[in-house]
Structures are given as C-alpha cells and as structure tokens.
TORGU-576764 format. One line per field, with one value per atom (N, C-alpha, C, O, CB): atom name; residue number from 1; x, y, z. Coordinates in nm, 4 decimals. Last residue first. Glycine has a CB too. Layout:
<sites>
name: CA, ... .
resi: NUM, ... .
c1: X, ... .
c2: Y, ... .
c3: Z, ... .
</sites>
This chain:
<sites>
name: N, CA, C, O, CB, N, CA, C, O, CB, N, CA, C, O, CB, N, CA, C, O, CB, N, CA, C, O, CB, N, CA, C, O, CB, N, CA, C, O, CB, N, CA, C, O, CB, N, CA, C, O, CB, N, CA, C, O, CB, N, CA, C, O, CB, N, CA, C, O, CB, N, CA, C, O, CB, N, CA, C, O, CB, N, CA, C, O, CB, N, CA, C, O, CB, N, CA, C, O, CB, N, CA, C, O, CB, N, CA, C, O, CB, N, CA, C, O, CB, N, CA, C, O, CB, N, CA, C, O, CB, N, CA, C, O, CB, N, CA, C, O, CB, N, CA, C, O, CB, N, CA, C, O, CB, N, CA, C, O, CB, N, CA, C, O, CB, N, CA, C, O, CB, N, CA, C, O, CB, N, CA, C, O, CB, N, CA, C, O, CB, N, CA, C, O, CB, N, CA, C, O, CB, N, CA, C, O, CB, N, CA, C, O, CB, N, CA, C, O, CB, N, CA, C, O, CB, N, CA, C, O, CB, N, CA, C, O, CB, N, CA, C, O, CB, N, CA, C, O, CB, N, CA, C, O, CB, N, CA, C, O, CB, N, CA, C, O, CB, N, CA, C, O, CB, N, CA, C, O, CB, N, CA, C, O, CB, N, CA, C, O, CB, N, CA, C, O, CB, N, CA, C, O, CB, N, CA, C, O, CB, N, CA, C, O, CB, N, CA, C, O, CB, N, CA, C, O, CB, N, CA, C, O, CB, N, CA, C, O, CB, N, CA, C, O, CB, N, CA, C, O, CB, N, CA, C, O, CB, N, CA, C, O, CB, N, CA, C, O, CB, N, CA, C, O, CB, N, CA, C, O, CB, N, CA, C, O, CB, N, CA, C, O, CB, N, CA, C, O, CB, N, CA, C, O, CB, N, CA, C, O, CB, N, CA, C, O, CB, N, CA, C, O, CB, N, CA, C, O, CB, N, CA, C, O, CB, N, CA, C, O, CB, N, CA, C, O, CB, N, CA, C, O, CB, N, CA, C, O, CB, N, CA, C, O, CB, N, CA, C, O, CB, N, CA, C, O, CB, N, CA, C, O, CB, N, CA, C, O, CB, N, CA, C, O, CB, N, CA, C, O, CB, N, CA, C, O, CB, N, CA, C, O, CB, N, CA, C, O, CB, N, CA, C, O, CB, N, CA, C, O, CB, N, CA, C, O, CB, N, CA, C, O, CB, N, CA, C, O, CB, N, CA, C, O, CB, N, CA, C, O, CB, N, CA, C, O, CB, N, CA, C, O, CB, N, CA, C, O, CB, N, CA, C, O, CB, N, CA, C, O, CB, N, CA, C, O, CB, N, CA, C, O, CB, N, CA, C, O, CB, N, CA, C, O, CB, N, CA, C, O, CB, N, CA, C, O, CB, N, CA, C, O, CB, N, CA, C, O, CB, N, CA, C, O, CB, N, CA, C, O, CB, N, CA, C, O, CB, N, CA, C, O, CB .
resi: 111, 111, 111, 111, 111, 110, 110, 110, 110, 110, 109, 109, 109, 109, 109, 108, 108, 108, 108, 108, 107, 107, 107, 107, 107, 106, 106, 106, 106, 106, 105, 105, 105, 105, 105, 104, 104, 104, 104, 104, 103, 103, 103, 103, 103, 102, 102, 102, 102, 102, 101, 101, 101, 101, 101, 100, 100, 100, 100, 100, 99, 99, 99, 99, 99, 98, 98, 98, 98, 98, 97, 97, 97, 97, 97, 96, 96, 96, 96, 96, 95, 95, 95, 95, 95, 94, 94, 94, 94, 94, 93, 93, 93, 93, 93, 92, 92, 92, 92, 92, 91, 91, 91, 91, 91, 90, 90, 90, 90, 90, 89, 89, 89, 89, 89, 88, 88, 88, 88, 88, 87, 87, 87, 87, 87, 86, 86, 86, 86, 86, 85, 85, 85, 85, 85, 84, 84, 84, 84, 84, 83, 83, 83, 83, 83, 82, 82, 82, 82, 82, 81, 81, 81, 81, 81, 80, 80, 80, 80, 80, 79, 79, 79, 79, 79, 78, 78, 78, 78, 78, 77, 77, 77, 77, 77, 76, 76, 76, 76, 76, 75, 75, 75, 75, 75, 74, 74, 74, 74, 74, 73, 73, 73, 73, 73, 72, 72, 72, 72, 72, 71, 71, 71, 71, 71, 70, 70, 70, 70, 70, 69, 69, 69, 69, 69, 68, 68, 68, 68, 68, 67, 67, 67, 67, 67, 66, 66, 66, 66, 66, 65, 65, 65, 65, 65, 64, 64, 64, 64, 64, 63, 63, 63, 63, 63, 62, 62, 62, 62, 62, 61, 61, 61, 61, 61, 60, 60, 60, 60, 60, 59, 59, 59, 59, 59, 58, 58, 58, 58, 58, 57, 57, 57, 57, 57, 56, 56, 56, 56, 56, 55, 55, 55, 55, 55, 54, 54, 54, 54, 54, 53, 53, 53, 53, 53, 52, 52, 52, 52, 52, 51, 51, 51, 51, 51, 50, 50, 50, 50, 50, 49, 49, 49, 49, 49, 48, 48, 48, 48, 48, 47, 47, 47, 47, 47, 46, 46, 46, 46, 46, 45, 45, 45, 45, 45, 44, 44, 44, 44, 44, 43, 43, 43, 43, 43, 42, 42, 42, 42, 42, 41, 41, 41, 41, 41, 40, 40, 40, 40, 40, 39, 39, 39, 39, 39, 38, 38, 38, 38, 38, 37, 37, 37, 37, 37, 36, 36, 36, 36, 36, 35, 35, 35, 35, 35, 34, 34, 34, 34, 34, 33, 33, 33, 33, 33, 32, 32, 32, 32, 32, 31, 31, 31, 31, 31, 30, 30, 30, 30, 30, 29, 29, 29, 29, 29, 28, 28, 28, 28, 28, 27, 27, 27, 27, 27, 26, 26, 26, 26, 26, 25, 25, 25, 25, 25, 24, 24, 24, 24, 24, 23, 23, 23, 23, 23, 22, 22, 22, 22, 22, 21, 21, 21, 21, 21, 20, 20, 20, 20, 20, 19, 19, 19, 19, 19, 18, 18, 18, 18, 18, 17, 17, 17, 17, 17, 16, 16, 16, 16, 16, 15, 15, 15, 15, 15, 14, 14, 14, 14, 14, 13, 13, 13, 13, 13, 12, 12, 12, 12, 12, 11, 11, 11, 11, 11, 10, 10, 10, 10, 10, 9, 9, 9, 9, 9, 8, 8, 8, 8, 8, 7, 7, 7, 7, 7, 6, 6, 6, 6, 6, 5, 5, 5, 5, 5, 4, 4, 4, 4, 4, 3, 3, 3, 3, 3, 2, 2, 2, 2, 2, 1, 1, 1, 1, 1 .
c1: -0.3011, -0.4368, -0.4552, -0.5658, -0.4786, -0.0821, -0.0656, -0.1986, -0.2076, 0.0281, -0.1830, -0.1365, -0.1192, -0.1392, -0.0047, -0.2360, -0.3466, -0.3061, -0.3859, -0.3907, 0.0199, -0.0784, -0.1987, -0.2570, -0.1246, 0.1307, 0.1859, 0.0864, 0.0695, 0.3178, -0.0250, -0.0288, 0.0217, -0.0380, 0.0537, 0.0492, -0.0901, -0.1012, -0.1782, -0.1715, 0.3227, 0.2770, 0.1340, 0.1022, 0.2858, 0.3079, 0.3730, 0.3279, 0.2984, 0.5274, 0.1826, 0.1178, 0.1766, 0.1025, 0.1327, 0.3758, 0.2471, 0.1705, 0.1014, 0.1628, 0.5719, 0.5971, 0.4685, 0.4540, 0.6816, 0.4473, 0.4808, 0.5080, 0.4716, 0.6023, 0.4288, 0.3087, 0.3345, 0.2548, 0.2619, 0.7026, 0.6044, 0.4802, 0.4318, 0.5640, 0.8159, 0.8701, 0.7673, 0.7471, 0.9953, 0.6600, 0.6638, 0.7108, 0.6523, 0.7554, 0.7265, 0.5875, 0.5784, 0.4987, 0.5094, 0.9998, 0.9549, 0.8103, 0.7754, 0.9686, 0.9797, 1.0518, 1.0120, 0.9928, 1.2055, 0.8483, 0.7759, 0.8469, 0.7815, 0.7577, 1.0751, 0.9362, 0.8548, 0.7961, 0.8694, 1.3142, 1.2988, 1.1543, 1.1158, 1.3920, 1.3098, 1.2820, 1.2591, 1.1919, 1.3970, 1.1431, 1.2592, 1.2194, 1.1100, 1.3507, 0.8922, 0.9365, 1.0565, 1.0698, 0.8223, 0.8365, 0.8890, 0.9373, 1.0134, 1.0039, 0.6126, 0.6727, 0.7120, 0.6299, 0.5744, 0.6951, 0.6148, 0.6874, 0.8078, 0.5897, 0.8647, 0.7405, 0.6511, 0.5413, 0.6653, 0.9952, 1.0055, 0.8681, 0.7679, 1.0672, 1.0023, 0.9573, 0.9657, 0.9454, 0.8126, 1.2609, 1.1636, 1.1295, 1.2176, 1.2187, 1.2818, 1.3379, 1.2266, 1.1136, 1.4289, 1.2054, 1.1590, 1.2238, 1.2214, 1.0055, 1.3104, 1.3138, 1.2898, 1.3473, 1.2119, 1.2791, 1.4090, 1.4207, 1.5296, 1.4287, 1.0164, 1.1189, 1.2562, 1.3405, 1.1225, 0.8949, 0.8775, 0.9865, 1.0429, 0.7368, 0.9693, 1.0140, 1.0024, 1.0911, 0.9336, 0.8379, 0.9830, 1.0367, 1.1375, 1.0208, 0.5738, 0.6330, 0.7848, 0.8532, 0.5792, 0.5402, 0.5362, 0.5944, 0.6577, 0.3918, 0.5574, 0.6556, 0.6579, 0.7648, 0.6244, 0.3269, 0.4585, 0.5697, 0.6670, 0.4827, 0.1333, 0.1414, 0.2791, 0.3408, 0.0302, 0.1816, 0.1977, 0.2103, 0.2895, 0.0803, 0.1223, 0.2549, 0.2795, 0.3864, 0.2692, -0.1480, -0.0484, 0.0918, 0.1712, -0.0549, -0.2523, -0.2643, -0.1613, -0.0940, -0.4077, -0.1920, -0.1377, -0.1408, -0.0432, -0.2174, -0.3434, -0.1981, -0.1307, -0.0241, -0.1568, -0.6009, -0.5553, -0.4033, -0.3407, -0.6194, -0.6082, -0.6159, -0.5663, -0.4967, -0.7608, -0.5991, -0.4931, -0.4920, -0.3853, -0.5099, -0.8404, -0.7114, -0.5966, -0.5067, -0.6905, -1.0252, -1.0158, -0.8823, -0.8192, -1.1312, -0.9837, -0.9566, -0.9414, -0.8540, -1.0695, -1.0668, -0.9294, -0.8915, -0.7809, -0.9120, -1.3366, -1.2478, -1.1014, -1.0205, -1.2750, -1.4326, -1.4346, -1.3411, -1.2741, -1.5778, -1.4015, -1.3306, -1.3232, -1.2187, -1.3995, -1.5798, -1.4374, -1.3532, -1.2461, -1.4156, -1.8281, -1.7724, -1.6231, -1.5475, -1.8455, -1.8397, -1.8618, -1.7902, -1.7021, -1.8158, -1.9743, -1.8670, -1.9057, -1.9924, -1.7385, -2.2125, -2.1378, -2.0361, -2.0140, -2.0683, -2.3163, -2.4025, -2.3251, -2.3666, -2.5118, -2.1019, -2.1576, -2.2451, -2.2481, -2.2380, -2.0656, -1.9606, -2.0149, -1.9785, -1.8470, -2.3124, -2.2753, -2.1688, -2.1808, -2.2251, -2.2884, -2.3976, -2.3653, -2.3882, -2.5295, -2.0659, -2.0594, -2.1675, -2.1408, -2.0739, -2.1738, -2.0539, -2.0451, -2.0195, -1.9261, -2.3931, -2.4133, -2.2948, -2.3127, -2.4400, -2.2601, -2.3549, -2.3799, -2.3870, -2.4875, -2.1191, -2.0449, -2.1363, -2.0941, -1.9833, -2.3429, -2.2432, -2.1679, -2.1547, -2.1445, -2.4710, -2.5430, -2.4449, -2.4621, -2.6442, -2.2637, -2.3184, -2.3896, -2.3704, -2.4144, -2.2341, -2.1232, -2.1720, -2.1262, -2.0149, -2.4837, -2.4443, -2.3320, -2.3346, -2.3999, -2.4791, -2.5774, -2.5349, -2.5487, -2.7119, -2.3032, -2.2725, -2.3570, -2.3104, -2.1195, -2.5344, -2.4467, -2.4162, -2.4943, -2.5115, -2.7438, -2.6043, -2.5059, -2.4064, -2.5884, -3.0090, -2.9436, -2.8002, -2.7415, -2.9449, -3.0790, -3.1646, -3.0911, -3.1085, -3.2893, -2.8791, -2.9129, -2.9952, -2.9815, -2.9884, -2.6124, -2.7577, -2.7987, -2.7575, -2.8328, -2.3138, -2.3801, -2.5281, -2.5658, -2.3181, -2.0777, -2.2023, -2.2706, -2.2829, -2.2985, -1.8590, -1.8489, -1.9753, -1.9788, -1.7306, -1.9094, -1.8909, -1.8844, -1.9024, -1.7644, -1.9055, -2.0379, -2.0270, -2.1237, -2.1130, -1.6407, -1.6934, -1.8310, -1.8699, -1.7017, -1.4311, -1.5396, -1.6062, -1.6251, -1.6442, -1.1153, -1.2220, -1.3333, -1.3307, -1.2749, -0.9679, -0.8959, -0.9888, -0.9450, -0.8136, -1.0899, -1.0779, -1.0008, -0.9707, -1.0137, -1.1474, -1.0161, -0.9939, -0.8909, -0.9063, -1.3930, -1.3868, -1.2552, -1.2522, -1.4032, -1.3179, -1.4055, -1.4012, -1.4054, -1.5475, -1.1715, -1.1033, -1.1873, -1.1333, -1.0717, -1.3792, -1.2654, -1.1916, -1.1531, -1.1695, -1.5472, -1.5987, -1.4831, -1.4884, -1.6795, -1.3735, -1.4287, -1.4808, -1.4606, -1.5408, -1.3336, -1.2193, -1.2687, -1.2121, -1.1387, -1.5809, -1.5268, -1.4062, -1.3790, -1.4889, -1.6001, -1.6936, -1.6381, -1.6470, -1.8275 .
c2: -2.5441, -2.5895, -2.6500, -2.6920, -2.6841, -2.4313, -2.5655, -2.6271, -2.7474, -2.5617, -2.1823, -2.2713, -2.4153, -2.5097, -2.2203, -2.0770, -2.0970, -2.1938, -2.2774, -1.9626, -2.0642, -2.1515, -2.1771, -2.2855, -2.0908, -1.8746, -2.0101, -2.1057, -2.2175, -2.0123, -1.6504, -1.7042, -1.8469, -1.9324, -1.6176, -1.6150, -1.6406, -1.7024, -1.7963, -1.5105, -1.5613, -1.6772, -1.7138, -1.8317, -1.6481, -1.3222, -1.4407, -1.5673, -1.6687, -1.4270, -1.1619, -1.1857, -1.3092, -1.3920, -1.0631, -1.1542, -1.2178, -1.2487, -1.3502, -1.1284, -1.0096, -1.1444, -1.2197, -1.3360, -1.1372, -0.7658, -0.8494, -0.9931, -1.0875, -0.7926, -0.6854, -0.6982, -0.7891, -0.8779, -0.5600, -0.6852, -0.7721, -0.7928, -0.9052, -0.7136, -0.4979, -0.6327, -0.7276, -0.8379, -0.6299, -0.2675, -0.3311, -0.4755, -0.5650, -0.2528, -0.2183, -0.2435, -0.3120, -0.4041, -0.1137, -0.1693, -0.2861, -0.3205, -0.4379, -0.2595, 0.0650, -0.0501, -0.1781, -0.2827, -0.0283, 0.2404, 0.1904, 0.0717, -0.0128, 0.3026, 0.2375, 0.2064, 0.1620, 0.0538, 0.3295, 0.3214, 0.1787, 0.1413, 0.0251, 0.1360, 0.5967, 0.5234, 0.3741, 0.3076, 0.5419, 0.7368, 0.6897, 0.6049, 0.5489, 0.6104, 0.9921, 0.8624, 0.8172, 0.8559, 0.7585, 1.3207, 1.2327, 1.1039, 1.1064, 1.3013, 1.5781, 1.4590, 1.3615, 1.3244, 1.3916, 1.8971, 1.7770, 1.6586, 1.6413, 1.7538, 2.1125, 2.1158, 1.9954, 1.9911, 2.2365, 2.1032, 2.1516, 2.1514, 2.1858, 2.2938, 1.8044, 1.9422, 1.9795, 1.8956, 1.9607, 1.6080, 1.6273, 1.7758, 1.8616, 1.5717, 1.5721, 1.6037, 1.6268, 1.6606, 1.7284, 1.3001, 1.4273, 1.4535, 1.3665, 1.4281, 1.0481, 1.1609, 1.2964, 1.3967, 1.1398, 0.8686, 0.8743, 1.0021, 1.0587, 0.7498, 0.9002, 0.9360, 0.9467, 1.0244, 0.8330, 0.7979, 0.9398, 0.9836, 1.0920, 0.9650, 0.5269, 0.6082, 0.7573, 0.8345, 0.5735, 0.4552, 0.4396, 0.5282, 0.5967, 0.2913, 0.5045, 0.5828, 0.5736, 0.6730, 0.5353, 0.3089, 0.4497, 0.5397, 0.6407, 0.4919, 0.0824, 0.1027, 0.2499, 0.3082, 0.0119, 0.1201, 0.1245, 0.1435, 0.2137, -0.0026, 0.0925, 0.2166, 0.2287, 0.3351, 0.2211, -0.1711, -0.0582, 0.0751, 0.1607, -0.0525, -0.3171, -0.3251, -0.2049, -0.1441, -0.4562, -0.2525, -0.2164, -0.2162, -0.1261, -0.3136, -0.3696, -0.2247, -0.1792, -0.0782, -0.1886, -0.6391, -0.5719, -0.4206, -0.3517, -0.6114, -0.6825, -0.6932, -0.6279, -0.5678, -0.8396, -0.6500, -0.5611, -0.5640, -0.4592, -0.6000, -0.8661, -0.7299, -0.6296, -0.5341, -0.6960, -1.0795, -1.0626, -0.9208, -0.8611, -1.1632, -1.0376, -1.0383, -1.0134, -0.9345, -1.1716, -1.0681, -0.9411, -0.9297, -0.8239, -0.9272, -1.3376, -1.2337, -1.0973, -1.0193, -1.2291, -1.4579, -1.4757, -1.3683, -1.3143, -1.6145, -1.3770, -1.3370, -1.3498, -1.2622, -1.4222, -1.5020, -1.3557, -1.3058, -1.2039, -1.3059, -1.7697, -1.7172, -1.5659, -1.5077, -1.7623, -1.7782, -1.8079, -1.7530, -1.6965, -1.9600, -1.7233, -1.6284, -1.6516, -1.5561, -1.6387, -1.7923, -1.8232, -1.7244, -1.6508, -1.9646, -1.5997, -1.6677, -1.6933, -1.6259, -1.5862, -1.4820, -1.5733, -1.6576, -1.7738, -1.4961, -1.3045, -1.4129, -1.5201, -1.6359, -1.3578, -1.1310, -1.2024, -1.3192, -1.4222, -1.1073, -1.0268, -1.1078, -1.1910, -1.3076, -1.0183, -0.8882, -0.9940, -1.0852, -1.2076, -0.9337, -0.7026, -0.8005, -0.9175, -1.0330, -0.7341, -0.5546, -0.6278, -0.7353, -0.8475, -0.5315, -0.4464, -0.5311, -0.6157, -0.7359, -0.4445, -0.2985, -0.4064, -0.5013, -0.6229, -0.3497, -0.1114, -0.2046, -0.3231, -0.4369, -0.1337, 0.0286, -0.0472, -0.1494, -0.2622, 0.0481, 0.1411, 0.0578, -0.0300, -0.1505, 0.1451, 0.2946, 0.1840, 0.0877, -0.0339, 0.2380, 0.4782, 0.3942, 0.2727, 0.1606, 0.4746, 0.6048, 0.5273, 0.4327, 0.3187, 0.6203, 0.7308, 0.6343, 0.5451, 0.4236, 0.7070, 0.9024, 0.7947, 0.6894, 0.5699, 0.8525, 1.0558, 1.0061, 0.8811, 0.7684, 0.9739, 1.2796, 1.1629, 1.1226, 1.1520, 1.0445, 1.4582, 1.5050, 1.3900, 1.4013, 1.6011, 1.4102, 1.3373, 1.3824, 1.3492, 1.1904, 1.5891, 1.5768, 1.5121, 1.5538, 1.4954, 1.5755, 1.7034, 1.6900, 1.7722, 1.7884, 1.3461, 1.3623, 1.4890, 1.5089, 1.2381, 1.4097, 1.4045, 1.4314, 1.5269, 1.5071, 1.2453, 1.3231, 1.3006, 1.1877, 1.2846, 1.0870, 1.1934, 1.2792, 1.3760, 1.2812, 0.9147, 0.8562, 0.9625, 0.9314, 0.7722, 1.0642, 1.0322, 0.9697, 0.9711, 0.9369, 1.0853, 1.1897, 1.1567, 1.2143, 1.3202, 0.7962, 0.8736, 0.9674, 0.9330, 0.7793, 0.8702, 0.7774, 0.8613, 0.9840, 0.6943, 1.0943, 0.9701, 0.8545, 0.7525, 0.9354, 1.3310, 1.3017, 1.1748, 1.1493, 1.4149, 1.3830, 1.4282, 1.3984, 1.4360, 1.3631, 1.2577, 1.4029, 1.4596, 1.5717, 1.4403, 0.9918, 1.0515, 1.2029, 1.2685, 1.0042, 0.9684, 0.9513, 1.0066, 1.0618, 0.8035, 1.0089, 1.1006, 1.0908, 1.1927, 1.0734, 0.7865, 0.9241, 1.0232, 1.1102, 0.9590, 0.5764, 0.5930, 0.7346, 0.7947, 0.4916, 0.6265, 0.6268, 0.6479, 0.7281, 0.4940, 0.5916, 0.7269, 0.7370, 0.8432, 0.7716, 0.3146, 0.4000, 0.5414, 0.6040, 0.4001 .
c3: -13.0695, -13.0425, -12.9105, -12.8767, -13.1416, -13.1730, -13.1178, -13.0767, -13.0521, -12.9988, -13.2402, -13.3472, -13.2991, -13.3755, -13.4040, -12.9886, -13.0833, -13.1938, -13.2360, -13.1444, -12.8819, -12.8179, -12.9081, -12.9050, -12.6863, -13.0571, -13.0520, -12.9894, -13.0382, -12.9737, -12.9901, -13.1254, -13.1275, -13.1929, -13.2202, -12.7192, -12.7543, -12.8941, -12.9142, -12.7471, -12.7439, -12.6660, -12.7042, -12.7196, -12.5143, -12.8905, -12.9483, -12.8753, -12.9387, -12.9415, -12.6960, -12.8249, -12.8920, -12.9449, -12.9165, -12.4966, -12.4684, -12.5968, -12.6053, -12.3776, -12.6451, -12.5934, -12.5637, -12.6014, -12.4680, -12.6894, -12.8041, -12.7606, -12.8308, -12.8779, -12.4177, -12.5016, -12.6213, -12.6514, -12.5502, -12.3372, -12.2722, -12.3588, -12.3718, -12.1375, -12.5196, -12.5045, -12.4445, -12.4952, -12.4175, -12.4754, -12.6071, -12.5965, -12.6574, -12.7019, -12.2062, -12.2457, -12.3803, -12.3984, -12.2494, -12.2344, -12.1567, -12.1910, -12.2035, -12.0047, -12.3838, -12.4399, -12.3662, -12.4283, -12.4312, -12.2121, -12.3286, -12.3953, -12.4565, -12.4295, -12.0188, -11.9807, -12.1027, -12.0983, -11.9143, -12.1235, -12.0982, -12.0629, -12.0761, -11.9859, -12.1343, -12.2580, -12.2326, -12.3115, -12.3564, -11.8437, -11.9187, -12.0386, -12.0436, -11.8281, -11.8677, -11.8198, -11.9017, -12.0178, -11.8274, -11.7755, -11.8790, -11.8139, -11.7172, -11.9584, -11.7286, -11.6669, -11.7766, -11.8605, -11.5657, -11.8401, -11.8637, -11.8018, -11.8201, -12.0168, -11.8195, -11.7435, -11.7628, -11.7073, -11.7787, -12.1499, -12.0117, -11.9462, -12.0091, -12.0074, -12.3414, -12.3227, -12.1751, -12.0873, -12.3754, -12.4803, -12.3725, -12.3589, -12.3644, -12.2382, -12.8395, -12.7074, -12.6052, -12.6403, -12.7156, -13.0488, -12.9941, -12.8587, -12.7716, -12.9810, -13.1221, -13.2160, -13.1510, -13.1933, -13.3230, -12.9116, -12.9793, -13.0629, -13.0736, -13.0690, -12.8385, -12.7402, -12.8054, -12.7605, -12.6269, -13.0694, -13.0349, -12.9374, -12.9520, -12.9735, -13.0489, -13.1622, -13.1336, -13.1700, -13.2863, -12.8111, -12.8215, -12.9335, -12.9160, -12.8468, -12.8912, -12.7820, -12.7829, -12.7583, -12.6470, -13.0868, -13.1265, -13.0169, -13.0476, -13.1585, -12.9230, -13.0289, -13.0712, -13.0890, -13.1503, -12.7663, -12.7033, -12.8056, -12.7780, -12.6238, -12.9689, -12.8909, -12.8260, -12.8302, -12.7827, -13.0565, -13.1483, -13.0745, -13.1139, -13.2444, -12.8211, -12.8833, -12.9745, -12.9698, -12.9633, -12.7814, -12.6799, -12.7396, -12.7123, -12.5607, -13.0197, -12.9960, -12.8927, -12.9134, -12.9481, -12.9711, -13.0896, -13.0696, -13.0992, -13.2168, -12.7394, -12.7325, -12.8532, -12.8394, -12.7229, -12.8497, -12.7435, -12.7317, -12.7157, -12.6102, -13.0254, -13.0788, -12.9748, -13.0094, -13.1215, -12.8396, -12.9387, -12.9939, -13.0079, -13.0525, -12.6970, -12.6279, -12.7252, -12.6960, -12.5554, -12.9025, -12.8305, -12.7584, -12.7590, -12.7305, -12.9661, -13.0666, -13.0003, -13.0383, -13.1718, -12.7266, -12.7739, -12.8751, -12.8708, -12.8360, -12.7252, -12.6158, -12.6572, -12.6263, -12.4905, -12.9569, -12.9478, -12.8374, -12.8542, -12.9220, -12.8800, -12.9976, -12.9932, -13.0226, -13.1271, -12.6628, -12.6431, -12.7587, -12.7367, -12.6295, -12.7757, -12.6802, -12.6601, -12.6424, -12.5467, -13.1318, -12.9910, -12.9013, -12.9458, -12.9598, -13.4078, -13.3363, -13.1919, -13.1363, -13.3424, -13.5002, -13.5855, -13.5100, -13.5440, -13.6922, -13.3180, -13.3645, -13.4398, -13.4433, -13.4530, -13.2790, -13.1640, -13.2069, -13.1395, -13.0770, -13.5378, -13.4755, -13.3597, -13.3439, -13.4262, -13.5617, -13.6554, -13.5955, -13.6021, -13.7869, -13.3515, -13.3518, -13.4440, -13.4082, -13.3951, -13.4409, -13.3147, -13.3088, -13.2656, -13.1961, -13.6802, -13.6835, -13.5563, -13.5638, -13.6993, -13.5787, -13.6744, -13.6808, -13.6862, -13.8109, -13.4177, -13.3569, -13.4492, -13.4027, -13.3245, -13.6159, -13.5151, -13.4471, -13.4215, -13.4102, -13.7558, -13.8228, -13.7232, -13.7447, -13.9002, -13.5596, -13.6234, -13.6904, -13.6824, -13.7272, -13.5054, -13.3996, -13.4579, -13.4108, -13.3119, -13.7521, -13.6974, -13.5886, -13.5807, -13.6419, -13.7665, -13.8695, -13.8178, -13.8375, -13.9988, -13.5353, -13.5489, -13.6511, -13.6247, -13.5884, -13.3287, -13.4635, -13.4924, -13.4755, -13.4777, -13.1633, -13.1629, -13.3071, -13.3976, -13.0847, -13.1198, -13.1109, -13.0956, -13.0241, -12.9938, -13.1592, -13.0508, -13.0257, -12.9227, -13.0809, -13.3677, -13.2486, -13.1314, -13.0169, -13.2819, -13.5681, -13.5047, -13.3762, -13.2856, -13.6021, -13.5686, -13.5791, -13.5053, -13.3910, -13.5217, -13.7374, -13.6073, -13.6278, -13.6956, -13.5073, -13.9393, -13.9314, -13.7964, -13.7487, -14.0473, -13.9716, -13.8722, -13.8634, -13.7873, -13.9039, -14.1758, -14.0431, -13.9340, -13.8162, -14.0404, -14.4034, -14.3487, -14.2096, -14.1334, -14.4432, -14.4877, -14.3987, -14.3401, -14.2385, -14.4738, -14.4795, -14.5408, -14.4400, -14.3234, -14.6008, -14.3149, -14.3523, -14.4155, -14.4064, -14.2270, -14.2881, -14.3113, -14.3452, -14.3984, -14.1904, -14.2158, -14.3573, -14.3895, -14.5061, -14.4245, -13.9562, -14.0042, -14.1520, -14.2080, -13.9230, -13.9287, -13.9125, -13.9668, -14.0176, -13.7647, -13.9509, -14.0516, -14.0483, -14.1524, -14.0318, -13.7179, -13.8457, -13.9605, -14.0564, -13.8698, -13.5286, -13.5362, -13.6686, -13.7259, -13.4231, -13.5848, -13.5917, -13.6106, -13.6975, -13.4631, -13.5305, -13.6649, -13.6854, -13.7909, -13.6895, -13.2577, -13.3491, -13.4921, -13.5663, -13.3378, -13.1461, -13.1496, -13.2418, -13.2977, -13.0098, -13.1762, -13.2445, -13.2554, -13.3610, -13.1727 .
</sites>
C-alpha cells in the first residue's frame, strides 16, 4: 500500500493514489484499492495457491534487489563513513534467490 502511495506521490502512478484523507491522515483511496485486491484474491484462490504465489513474488523481489545492489556496487564508489559489504554478498543473495525461484518454478511445472 505504501509503495502505491509513494509512487503516486512521485508521479509514477496516478496522483489520486497519494491523496491523504484530511480526517484520518491516511491514503484512504489506496487503502480501499489494496483491500479490494486482497479480498478478491482471497475469495478467488485457495490458501495454498496464494502462499505459492507470495513465495514466488518474494523471491523475484529479493532477486531484483540483489541484482540492483550488484549493479550499484559496480558503478558507484564507496562513500566514506558508510559500512560497505563486499560485492559477493549481494551476488550470493542474487544467486540463492534466483536459484530458489528456479526450483519453485520447476516444481510447479512438474506438478
């Protein structure tokens, strides 16, 4: 929900997603939209299907985050005073996340 709000605020999604209700100080439209999507998915699919999809989406996000960290570490020099981890740390995260994702996809295809 906060991702939609933030993207709406930055102009990457429609701005109505970033409107804050004056009385509750919450992004009410975004909250209702996300609640509707979650309710629809919960009523339409079984818990096992939703759990598998959540696992796959989480692994995709982890893979993309680690890939972006690898690219940032290659392009940007380390700043002074900031703890910096070696490049192999996000590379290992990418390898494991992508590996687990491949295993999950293969197991889904084999049924």
